[in-house]
N, C-alpha and C positions, 0 to 999 in steps of 0.2 A: 353295516353298509346300508346305503339309502334304498337300494332295490332288493338286495338279497335277503332272504328270510329263512329261518330254521324250522324244519318240520318237527313238531312236538309229538310225544308219544302218550300223553295223558288223556284218558277218556273220562268225561264228566258224567255223573249220574243226573238225569233230568226227569222231572215228573211234571204233570199238568194239573191245573185246577186245584182240587182240594188236597193235594199231596202235602208233604211236610213244608213248613213255612220258610225255613232257612235254606239258602243255596247249598248245594252239595258239590264237593269237588274231589271226592274219593276216587281212586283209580278203579276202573272196571275193565274187564277183558271182553265184555259182551256189550256191543253198542245197543243191543235190544233194551238194556237198562235205561236208555234215554227216553223210551216211549212211555206214555201215561199208562198206568195199570188199568185193566178193564173195570176194576171196582169203582172208578170215578167217572165212567163214561155215561152214566145215566141211561137214556133211551138208545144209546148208540152201541153197536156191537162190532166186533172185529170180523170183517167179511173176508179178508185176505191177509196172509202173513201172520206175524211179522217175518220179513225176509231180510237177510243181510247180504251185502255185497262187498267185495274187496277189490283192490286194483286188478287182480287176476281175472275176475269175472264180471266187472262192472258193465262190460259191453253187452252182457246178456239182458240187462235192464235198459240201459241208455243207448245201446247200439252205436250209431254214429256220433252221439254226443259224448262218449266216454273219453276220447283223447283230450277234450277241452278240460274236463274235470281233473284228469290226471296231470295236466300241465300246471294246475294250480296246487298240486300237492295232495290230492284226494287220498284218504286212508280207509274210510269205511262208510257204508251207507246202511241205514235202517229204513225199511220201506213197509208201510202197512196201509190197508184200506179199511175205512170205517163205513158202516151202513146204518141208517136210521131204522130201528127195529120195525119190521112190518112193511117197509117201503124199499123195494129192490132198486128203485130209480133215484134214491136219495143217498149218494155216496160221496165220500171225501177221501182223497189220497194224501197221505203224509209221508214226506221223505226228509230224513235228517242226515246231513252229510258232515262227517268229520273231515275237514279239509287240512288238518295238520298244523295250521297256524292261523292267527288272526288275519294276516295279509292274504292268505289263500282263501279264507272265507269271504273277506271283502271283495277279493278279485272275482270270484265266481258269481257273487251276488251282483256286483256292479256290471258285470258283462251282460246280464239279462234284464237289468232295470230299464223299463221302457220310458221314453220321454213323456213327461206329463203325468206320471203315475201318482196316485194318492199316497203320499209319504206319511208313515205313522211311526210313533215312538215305540216300536217293538225291538227290543234288544239295542244294539248300536244303531241300527236303522232298519226300517221295513217299509214295505209298500203293499197296497192292494191294487190290482188291475183286473177289474171284472171278477171272475171267479177264482183268481189266483192271488195268493198271498205269499210273499217271500220276506225273509229277514235274516240278519246275521248277528252274531254276538260271539266274542271269543273266537274259537277255532271252528265254530259250527255254522252251517248254512241250512236254514229251514225253508222248505218249499211245500205249500199245501194248496190243493186244488179241489174245487167242488164240481159236481156234475152239472149244476145249474145255479142260478142266483136267487133261489127261494130264501126268504129270511132265515129259516131254520138252519139251512146249510151255511149261510154267511156267518151266522152267530157261532156255529161250531168252528168254522175256520178261524175266527178271531179268538175264540176261547183257547183253541189248541196252540196258536202261535203265541199269544200273550202269556199263557201258562208256562210254556217251554222256555221262552226268552227270560222270564222271571227266574227260572230255576238254573239257567246256564250261568256258570261263573265266568266272568270275562269283562273286559273294558266296554264302556258304552260311548266311546269317543271315536272320531274318525282316525284312520291309521296315520302315524307320524310321517309316512312316506309322502303324504299330501301337504305337509306343512310348508315346504318351500314355494308352493304355488302362489303367485301374486294374487291378492284378494280382489283388487280393483278390476271390474269387468267380468269376473268369473261367474259363469252361469251356474246357478245352484244345482247341485246333484248331478253335474255333468262329469265329475271326476271318475275315471276308471283306472284300474290296475290291470295291465296285460302281462301275462306270465312269460311269454316268449314271442319272438318274431314280431317285435313292435313295428307297426306300419306294414307288416307283411315281409319284412326283411330278416333273413336268417342271421345277418351280421349284427343285428340289434337284439340283445338277449331278452328284452322285456322292458317295461317301464310304465309311465303314467301318461294318460291322455286327459285333456280337459278342454272345454269349450269356453271361449270368451266372446263377449258382445260389447261393442262400443258404438254408441250412436246408431244402433240398428244394424251394424255390420258385424258379421261373425268370423271367428278364426279358431283354428285348432292349435293347441299347444301340446308339445310332446317332450318328454325327457327320458333318457335311458342311461343307465350306469353300466359301464364296462369294467372288466377285471383290472385293467391297468391303463395308464396314460398311453402306452404303446398300442394297446387294443383299441382304445378310443380314437387315436389318430388313424389307425387302419380302417375302422368303421367309418370315420369321417370321409376318407378318400373314396370308399365304396359308395357311400351315399351321394357324394358329389358326382361320381361317375354315372350313377343311376339317374340323377336328375338331369345331367347333361344330355342323356339320351332322349329325354322326353320334354325338356324345357330349355330355356335359355339362361345360362349362368351369367348374371349381370356383372358382378365384381366381388372381389374378396372384401371382407370386413373384419380386420384383425382387432378392432377396437373392443369387442366383447369376447372375453375369454382368450384362448390361445390361438384360435383361428375361426374363420367363418366364411360363408358365402351366401349370396342371394340368388334366387331363381325365379323364373316366371314361365308360364306355359300352360298346357292342358292339365286336367286332373285337379289338384288342389289349388290351382291358381298361383299367385305370387307367394313367396315364402323366404324365410331367413333361417339358416342353420348355423349353430356355433358349437364349438367344443370348449367345455369348461372343466379342466382336469380330467377326471374319469368319465365325465358326462357328455353326451350328445343331446342337444336341445334344439328345438325349432318351433317356429310358428308359421302357419300357412293359412290362406283364406282371403278375406276381403279387407283386412286392415292395411293401412299404408305402411311402408317400410319404417317410417319413424315410429309408428305405434308398435310395430313388431319389435323394433330395437328396445323400446321402453319396457315391454313385457319381458324380453330376454335379459335385460340388465337387472330387473328386479328379481327374476328367477335365479340368476347367477348369484345375487346377494343372498337369497334364501338358501341356496345350496351351500354356500360358503359358511353360513351360520348354523347349518343343521347340526344337531347334537351328534349325529352319526358320523360326521366328518372328522 
């Protein structure tokens, strides 16, 4: 299915830097095996950990952030803090999350990717933003943060991420869930996967968000897959009712998909929503209704030709 994904149970063995040269994919029961061994850390020492967290106790480490990770399928976290020998103010925190699936790893990565981040070829995708580096590959999300931006710390940040991403077995291409998105006008690296409650609505189980820009005008595109056509029709009714409370429903548009409507008003501005089989899709923002229709027609074609359909 386009949106749904299966949580895997395989844990990969990952090392960093001067570890074995070939990727490892043997099963391990201890996610601590993902961390680089102390023997390759050079002047760096382990100052804290390694510590492991499961879904049952993730809140002890992330507190209020745990539900978000759990929604994306979190299975296990390995946490460790490194310190430059002889300098208690030179530390780096490394967190490696087993998210259970490639889509879960991409989802949690994309949820925190800041606009304008310096994107790097670490794993499937990575970025550096100040003293933070994040990357994902396969079912793993890697997050590393330094105490400050001294060159010696930044060098260690990059070494850790590069080494680990090299060792993780997994695809280095964007998730197939993004393939139906029309390429024309798509803002690079704006795509996100939301695991549940798309647009804040409990009746939309999750889906994809992306930003489009045409002639300097921006719009947001969304698409969510329901369990059945009946569920999609019910969600469509609920979304229409919600928009009617806050905006003005202009008219029905049955020309795209099974049904659709336009709206205008506060919040996202003008928008168009359609139902295509099991999917609810829409565009809102600064684009004209004609441009919105064009995007949605192309999206509908992409959904119809998706291998998962």
